[in-house]
Backbone bond lengths (Angstrom), bond angles and torsions (degrees), N, CA, C in turn:
res aa  C-N    CA-C-N  psi(-1)  N-CA   C-N-CA  omega(-1)  CA-C   N-CA-C  phi
1 M - - - 1.444 - - 1.520 108.17 -
2 P 1.320 117.58 135.68 1.461 119.91 -179.19 1.518 110.73 -66.94
3 A 1.308 115.59 145.13 1.469 120.84 178.42 1.520 109.09 -71.48
4 L 1.304 115.15 140.78 1.452 119.92 176.21 1.511 108.57 -86.83
5 S 1.283 115.45 164.49 1.452 121.35 -179.25 1.526 111.20 -52.36
6 I 1.314 116.39 129.87 1.460 120.88 179.02 1.517 109.63 -62.31
7 A 1.317 117.82 -34.72 1.459 120.50 178.54 1.519 110.31 -63.78
8 C 1.306 117.02 -32.17 1.450 121.69 179.32 1.511 110.72 -67.05
9 F 1.319 117.04 -35.21 1.445 121.18 -172.44 1.520 113.66 -114.73
10 A 1.307 116.94 44.51 1.457 119.11 171.47 1.516 107.15 -69.43
11 G 1.305 119.48 154.76 1.462 121.60 -178.72 1.512 111.91 -55.20
12 S 1.348 116.63 140.33 1.457 118.85 -176.04 1.515 113.99 -111.20
13 A 1.310 118.66 -13.16 1.462 119.46 -178.08 1.528 109.71 -89.07
14 A 1.317 115.32 116.39 1.462 120.07 176.82 1.522 108.21 -77.17
15 A 1.307 116.47 151.32 1.466 120.92 -179.92 1.524 108.87 -57.13
16 G 1.336 115.79 125.43 1.446 121.17 177.63 1.515 115.44 83.54
17 A 1.309 118.72 -13.17 1.463 121.49 -179.84 1.531 109.47 -81.36
18 A 1.320 115.05 151.69 1.467 119.59 176.86 1.528 108.22 -64.25
19 P 1.318 116.76 141.62 1.458 118.50 -179.57 1.529 111.43 -66.73
20 T 1.309 115.24 139.47 1.462 120.93 176.89 1.528 109.32 -75.42
21 L 1.314 116.25 168.89 1.454 119.71 173.81 1.525 109.55 -59.00
22 Y 1.310 116.58 -39.35 1.468 121.49 176.69 1.531 110.74 -54.02
23 D 1.319 116.66 -45.96 1.459 120.80 177.77 1.524 111.29 -63.25
24 R 1.345 116.24 -41.99 1.459 120.37 -178.55 1.521 112.39 -70.35
25 L 1.333 117.14 -20.08 1.476 121.25 174.01 1.526 110.80 -81.78
26 G 1.319 117.67 -7.54 1.462 121.64 178.29 1.502 114.49 105.93
27 G 1.344 117.00 12.78 1.466 119.82 178.68 1.528 111.12 63.55
28 E 1.311 115.57 -150.91 1.472 121.52 -176.56 1.515 112.65 -54.24
29 S 1.317 117.01 -52.02 1.468 119.44 -175.27 1.515 111.41 -68.95
30 G 1.330 117.68 -36.83 1.463 120.53 179.13 1.510 112.11 -66.70
31 V 1.322 116.97 -46.87 1.467 120.88 179.94 1.528 110.12 -64.06
32 A 1.327 117.50 -41.81 1.477 120.85 178.54 1.533 110.76 -62.48
33 A 1.330 117.02 -41.54 1.466 120.27 179.41 1.528 111.21 -66.34
34 I 1.328 116.33 -42.52 1.461 121.02 -179.72 1.526 110.53 -63.63
35 T 1.316 117.14 -51.48 1.466 119.93 -175.91 1.524 111.61 -70.02
36 G 1.308 117.75 -38.42 1.466 120.51 177.97 1.522 111.52 -62.38
37 S 1.337 116.04 -46.73 1.461 120.23 178.45 1.524 111.31 -63.35
38 L 1.325 116.57 -42.30 1.466 120.54 -178.79 1.526 111.39 -60.24
39 I 1.312 116.96 -50.75 1.466 119.97 -178.02 1.527 110.24 -66.78
40 D 1.325 118.63 -40.32 1.470 120.69 177.62 1.528 110.64 -59.16
41 R 1.322 116.80 -45.17 1.473 120.18 -176.53 1.530 112.83 -70.09
42 V 1.324 116.42 -49.01 1.471 117.03 -176.55 1.516 112.28 -70.96
43 S 1.314 117.69 -32.56 1.468 119.07 -179.22 1.523 111.84 -71.18
44 S 1.331 117.13 -23.99 1.476 119.87 179.70 1.526 112.37 -99.84
45 D 1.321 117.28 -2.76 1.461 121.32 179.68 1.532 109.71 -79.55
46 P 1.332 117.67 126.96 1.469 119.35 -177.73 1.529 114.24 -61.39
47 T 1.330 117.91 -27.69 1.458 118.97 -179.88 1.522 113.40 -92.84
48 L 1.328 118.38 -16.85 1.461 120.95 -177.23 1.519 113.76 -113.93
49 G 1.308 118.31 -18.42 1.455 121.96 -169.39 1.515 117.40 -82.35
50 R 1.329 117.40 -5.09 1.466 121.54 -176.23 1.526 112.88 -50.77
51 S 1.314 117.64 -46.02 1.477 119.94 -174.62 1.525 113.01 -77.18
52 F 1.340 117.72 -6.27 1.464 120.57 178.28 1.517 112.39 -96.09
53 K 1.332 116.50 -4.02 1.458 120.08 -179.33 1.528 109.53 -60.98
54 D 1.308 115.99 134.83 1.469 122.54 177.61 1.536 113.27 60.62
55 T 1.337 116.83 32.99 1.464 119.91 175.71 1.522 109.63 -112.72
56 N 1.309 115.73 166.75 1.451 122.17 178.65 1.531 108.29 -90.12
57 L 1.323 116.81 92.11 1.458 121.70 -175.21 1.532 111.85 -61.87
58 K 1.301 117.52 -35.56 1.463 121.39 178.82 1.533 109.92 -60.26
59 R 1.321 116.29 -44.23 1.471 121.37 179.89 1.526 110.53 -67.99
60 I 1.322 117.43 -40.93 1.466 121.30 178.99 1.522 109.93 -61.55
61 K 1.328 117.47 -44.01 1.469 120.70 178.80 1.527 110.84 -61.05
62 K 1.317 116.45 -44.27 1.465 120.90 -179.63 1.521 110.83 -61.72
63 L 1.336 116.68 -47.53 1.456 119.95 -177.55 1.527 112.16 -69.58
64 L 1.322 117.74 -36.94 1.464 120.12 177.51 1.525 110.39 -65.89
65 A 1.317 117.34 -41.21 1.472 120.48 176.52 1.529 110.02 -61.51
66 E 1.302 116.26 -43.05 1.469 121.67 178.41 1.532 110.15 -60.84
67 Q 1.329 115.96 -44.40 1.455 120.96 -177.60 1.534 111.18 -65.42
68 I 1.322 116.93 -45.92 1.467 119.88 179.93 1.524 110.45 -66.93
69 C 1.320 116.96 -38.57 1.466 120.80 175.70 1.528 109.82 -58.58
70 D 1.310 117.14 -48.23 1.460 123.12 -179.03 1.531 110.77 -62.44
71 L 1.319 117.14 -50.59 1.467 122.08 -178.16 1.521 113.11 -62.27
72 S 1.321 116.08 -33.02 1.469 120.30 -172.59 1.531 113.75 -93.00
73 G 1.320 117.43 9.52 1.457 120.16 176.56 1.514 114.70 90.76
74 G 1.316 117.05 13.33 1.454 120.91 176.93 1.523 110.82 -80.34
75 P 1.318 116.89 179.86 1.456 121.69 -174.35 1.536 114.88 -83.32
76 C 1.314 119.13 6.15 1.463 121.90 -176.68 1.517 112.27 -88.66
77 H 1.317 113.89 161.51 1.461 121.79 170.93 1.521 106.35 -124.94
78 Y 1.327 117.57 123.58 1.461 122.04 179.58 1.523 109.47 -65.19
79 S 1.324 116.58 124.03 1.460 121.03 -175.70 1.532 113.26 -107.70
80 G 1.317 117.09 4.60 1.462 120.77 -177.42 1.519 112.73 -84.10
81 D 1.317 114.52 -179.80 1.462 121.94 177.55 1.522 110.04 -76.48
82 S 1.319 116.06 170.68 1.465 120.81 178.10 1.529 109.16 -65.89
83 M 1.317 115.59 156.73 1.476 120.44 179.57 1.525 110.69 -62.04
84 K 1.308 117.33 -34.83 1.466 121.19 178.26 1.534 109.96 -62.81
85 E 1.324 117.40 -45.25 1.470 121.36 179.68 1.527 111.44 -67.62
86 V 1.320 116.72 -42.84 1.460 121.59 -176.89 1.531 111.48 -63.30
87 H 1.327 116.74 -37.91 1.462 120.31 -172.58 1.529 113.46 -99.58
88 A 1.334 117.83 -2.57 1.463 121.11 -179.77 1.529 110.52 -57.79
89 G 1.298 115.90 132.57 1.457 121.05 177.00 1.518 114.95 82.11
90 H 1.341 118.04 -4.42 1.466 120.28 179.72 1.529 111.75 -86.09
91 H 1.327 116.95 -13.39 1.464 122.37 177.36 1.523 111.70 54.18
92 I 1.332 116.42 48.76 1.459 122.10 -179.72 1.531 108.36 -70.08
93 S 1.318 116.60 126.12 1.462 121.39 179.07 1.524 110.16 -87.97
94 E 1.319 115.31 164.20 1.456 120.35 176.30 1.531 109.76 -61.66
95 A 1.321 116.92 -38.52 1.474 120.87 178.73 1.528 110.91 -62.15
96 E 1.326 117.59 -41.32 1.460 120.88 178.03 1.533 110.52 -65.86
97 F 1.315 116.25 -41.63 1.461 120.68 178.87 1.533 110.28 -59.47
98 Y 1.333 116.17 -50.61 1.458 119.27 -178.54 1.527 112.16 -70.60
99 G 1.319 118.02 -26.42 1.457 120.38 173.03 1.516 111.03 -63.71
100 M 1.324 116.48 -40.04 1.461 119.96 177.95 1.529 110.24 -69.30
101 V 1.323 117.22 -39.23 1.473 120.74 177.64 1.529 109.40 -60.84
102 N 1.322 117.61 -44.80 1.469 120.22 179.81 1.518 111.44 -64.59
103 T 1.325 116.94 -37.30 1.463 120.32 176.14 1.524 110.04 -64.12
104 L 1.322 116.93 -42.87 1.464 121.00 177.28 1.523 110.98 -60.60
105 R 1.323 117.56 -44.06 1.471 121.06 178.10 1.535 110.71 -56.37
106 G 1.324 116.47 -45.74 1.456 120.66 179.89 1.519 112.39 -62.45
107 I 1.317 116.66 -41.09 1.469 120.90 179.26 1.528 110.29 -66.29
108 L 1.320 117.31 -42.76 1.461 120.45 178.67 1.529 110.77 -61.23
109 K 1.319 116.25 -39.18 1.470 119.88 177.45 1.529 110.47 -65.18
110 Q 1.345 116.90 -43.89 1.469 120.90 178.51 1.526 111.54 -63.00
111 Q 1.316 117.33 -31.62 1.462 121.97 179.35 1.527 111.93 -84.23
112 H 1.326 116.77 4.49 1.464 123.36 178.31 1.529 112.45 62.40
113 V 1.343 116.11 34.99 1.462 121.32 174.21 1.528 106.01 -79.51
114 S 1.314 116.77 133.95 1.466 120.81 -178.02 1.525 111.18 -62.11
115 Q 1.336 114.98 158.02 1.470 119.79 177.64 1.525 110.74 -61.98
116 G 1.340 116.70 -38.01 1.461 120.34 178.37 1.523 112.04 -61.88
117 A 1.330 116.96 -45.38 1.471 120.78 179.32 1.528 110.34 -67.55
118 T 1.332 116.42 -37.61 1.483 120.21 177.04 1.516 109.70 -60.80
119 N 1.322 117.03 -48.50 1.467 120.29 -179.53 1.517 111.47 -62.81
120 E 1.318 116.70 -39.02 1.466 120.71 179.25 1.534 110.74 -63.34
121 L 1.318 116.94 -44.19 1.462 120.18 178.86 1.530 110.40 -64.58
122 L 1.316 117.56 -44.33 1.464 120.15 -179.74 1.523 111.52 -63.39
123 R 1.339 118.09 -35.49 1.476 121.03 175.80 1.525 111.00 -64.15
124 L 1.324 117.15 -35.36 1.467 120.34 178.86 1.527 111.79 -72.59
125 L 1.322 116.60 -32.94 1.466 121.04 -178.09 1.528 112.83 -84.66
126 A 1.332 117.80 -27.22 1.471 122.26 -173.75 1.523 114.87 -53.43
127 P 1.337 120.46 -42.19 1.471 119.49 -178.80 1.539 113.65 -61.10
128 M 1.320 117.51 -17.62 1.465 120.51 -179.65 1.523 112.08 -71.77
129 K 1.331 116.61 -17.10 1.469 119.93 -177.23 1.529 111.23 -53.51
130 R 1.323 117.79 -42.70 1.472 120.56 -176.76 1.524 112.56 -63.06
131 D 1.342 117.32 -23.94 1.462 120.93 179.13 1.529 112.96 -95.70
132 I 1.327 116.90 -11.10 1.462 121.76 -176.86 1.518 111.93 -101.75
133 V 1.334 116.43 -45.22 1.458 121.18 -175.97 1.514 110.28 -82.70
134 E 1.308 115.08 132.11 1.454 120.49 175.81 1.525 107.52 -91.91
135 P 1.328 117.38 121.18 1.464 118.80 -178.34 1.525 111.32 -57.22
136 A 1.321 114.75 142.37 1.456 119.73 176.87 1.519 107.75 -67.06
137 H 1.311 115.84 134.00 1.463 120.30 179.55 1.515 108.67 -83.54
138 K 1.330 114.86 122.65 1.455 119.80 176.61 1.517 107.05 -95.95
139 P 1.308 116.68 133.86 1.459 118.48 179.53 1.518 110.55 -64.05
140 G 1.292 115.25 139.46 1.467 120.18 177.58 1.513 109.78 -69.79
141 P 1.345 116.55 166.61 1.466 119.47 -179.80 1.534 110.07 -65.50
142 T 1.307 114.35 140.36 1.463 118.94 174.11 1.514 108.09 -87.76
143 H 1.301 116.67 171.33 1.452 121.03 -179.81 1.533 111.03 -56.57
144 A 1.320 116.41 -37.88 1.463 121.64 -179.15 1.522 111.38 -68.57
145 Q 1.324 117.70 -22.92 1.473 120.93 -177.38 1.532 111.21 -93.66
146 T 1.317 118.06 -5.83 1.452 121.45 -178.41 1.522 109.82 -74.00
147 P 1.335 117.59 133.69 1.470 118.87 -179.71 1.530 111.54 -59.06
148 A 1.310 115.34 142.19 1.471 120.86 179.85 1.517 109.19 -70.92
149 Q 1.311 115.61 145.15 1.479 119.56 179.54 1.478 110.71 -110.58
């Protein structure tokens, strides 16, 4: 996995201060390992990887690491587009979204991230669902289904 900007990942825990979520995720190396593993796994998964076809995985890993660093109290600033813009036209289903969440949970467990830190990260990421998942289109009523008058 390519190294992220050193300026992005300067140490974030001040002496005596409570560790941030970023620190509890393992700082620079922990976030890079989590995001790199996540993108590698979901992009190669036959049921989850469809939307990663023909994308720049290196760039996605960098931006996801930046985003998680930013959200978790690290020294980064997310420089990517909004989640709505990034996922527009990919037709991400709820099943694909939750498949990625479950993959992330497994990676966090493998990285020995505490359950509390895992839950905190998932709470920060959860609001993005509305901008990532494309609602399933339900067919409108046909003439035969219209109530009789």
